[in-house]
C-alpha positions in Angstrom: 11.6 -38.7 -25.6 10.1 -35.6 -26.4 8.7 -35.0 -23.2 12.5 -36.0 -21.7 14.2 -33.2 -24.0 11.8 -30.8 -23.2 12.0 -31.2 -19.8 15.9 -31.1 -19.7 15.5 -28.0 -21.6 13.5 -26.0 -19.3 15.3 -26.9 -16.5 18.5 -25.8 -18.4 16.6 -22.4 -19.2 15.6 -22.0 -15.5 19.1 -22.5 -14.7 20.4 -19.9 -16.9 17.7 -17.6 -15.8 18.9 -17.8 -12.1 22.1 -17.5 -12.6 21.1 -13.7 -14.4 19.4 -13.1 -11.3 21.0 -11.2 -8.4 22.0 -12.9 -5.1 19.0 -12.7 -2.2 20.8 -11.1 1.1 19.2 -12.8 3.9 21.2 -10.5 6.0 18.8 -7.8 6.2 16.3 -9.5 8.3 18.7 -9.3 11.2 16.6 -6.3 11.4 13.5 -7.8 12.4 12.5 -8.1 16.0 11.8 -5.7 18.9 13.9 -2.6 19.8 14.2 0.3 22.1 15.2 4.0 21.1 17.5 5.5 23.2 14.9 7.5 24.8 13.6 4.2 27.0 10.1 5.8 26.0 9.0 3.3 23.2 9.4 0.2 21.6 9.6 -0.4 18.2 8.6 -3.5 15.8 10.4 -3.7 13.1 8.9 -6.1 10.0 9.6 -7.1 6.9 6.5 -6.3 4.1 7.7 -7.4 0.8 11.3 -6.2 -0.1 11.2 -3.0 2.5 11.4 -3.0 6.3 8.9 -0.9 8.7 8.8 -0.4 12.3 6.0 0.2 14.6 5.1 1.3 18.5 4.1 -1.5 19.8 5.1 -0.7 23.3 5.1 2.9 25.4 6.4 3.6 28.7 3.3 5.8 29.5 1.0 4.7 27.3 -1.8 7.5 29.1 -2.6 10.9 28.7 -2.8 12.3 32.3 -5.0 14.6 31.2 -7.7 13.0 29.7 -6.4 9.4 31.0 -6.9 7.8 27.5 -4.5 6.6 25.5 -1.5 9.0 24.3 -2.5 10.7 20.7 -0.9 11.5 17.7 -1.4 14.8 18.5 1.8 16.8 16.3 0.7 14.8 13.4 0.8 17.6 10.6 -2.6 15.4 9.2 -4.8 16.9 10.9 -7.3 13.3 10.2 -4.6 11.9 12.3 -4.2 13.2 15.4 -6.6 11.5 16.8 -4.7 7.9 16.0 -3.3 6.5 19.2 0.7 6.4 19.2 0.7 2.5 20.0 0.9 1.0 16.2 2.1 4.5 14.6 4.6 3.5 12.6 7.8 5.5 12.6 10.1 3.7 10.2 9.2 3.9 6.4 10.5 1.7 3.4 14.3 0.6 4.2 16.2 -0.6 1.8 18.7 -3.5 3.0 22.2 -2.2 1.3 24.1 -5.1 2.8 26.8 -4.6 5.0 24.8 -4.3 8.0 23.2 -1.1 6.0 19.2 0.1 5.5 18.4 3.3 3.4 16.0 4.9 1.3 13.7 4.9 4.4 12.3 7.8 6.8 11.7 8.4 10.4 8.6 9.8 12.0 9.3 11.8 15.4 5.9 11.9 17.2 7.5 14.1 19.9 7.3 16.9 16.8 5.2 15.3 14.1 8.5 15.6 11.8 9.3 12.9 9.3 12.9 12.7 8.3 15.2 10.8 5.7 16.8 8.0 8.0 19.7 5.1 7.7 20.2 2.5 9.8 23.6 1.0 10.9 23.3 -2.1 12.6 26.8 -1.9 14.8 26.4 -5.3 16.3 23.3 -8.0 16.1 21.9 -6.2 19.1 22.9 -2.6 18.9 21.3 0.2 15.8 22.2 3.5 15.1 19.3 5.3 13.7 20.2 8.7 11.9 17.7 11.0 11.1 18.7 13.9 8.7 17.5 16.5 6.3 19.3 16.8 2.9 22.4 15.3 4.1 23.2 12.8 6.4 26.0 14.7 7.9 23.8 16.9 9.3 20.9 14.8 11.3 21.3 13.1 14.6 22.1 9.5 15.4 20.1 7.7 18.0 21.2 4.3 19.3 18.5 1.8 19.7 18.9 -1.8 21.5 17.1 -4.5 20.9 14.5 -6.0 23.6 15.1 -9.8 24.7 11.7 -11.6 23.5 11.5 -12.0 27.5 10.5 -8.7 28.6 
């Protein structure tokens, strides 16, 4: 009988603790998948690591540098040690938190064309379209690019 009472108290205590925990919104995982930026030069796979979202280049329209015949490198990276890294595999999106309401924030976006990293917000306008806004300082001073979801068959 004593074990039964302890078990019931444990169940009640666990239930009480869980009622104080914030509800997890699984809607943030809708960001997962492969996306194509407006330029069409690359495709970016968004993954979830822990509770944050990251995106890396998984495809390039022109993966080979015509001057060298080798894979394109991250030549404009401000870190000299990373300038020899292939562009394919580079993480463009880092550290995004899902904020609810089809919005992800608190992350950064790296632009390999100029080697700069910007603060960034993501807004999903529909299940297949993202507004990616990179900015310096305040979001009002920045640029928005529209990314489209890539079908799995492509």
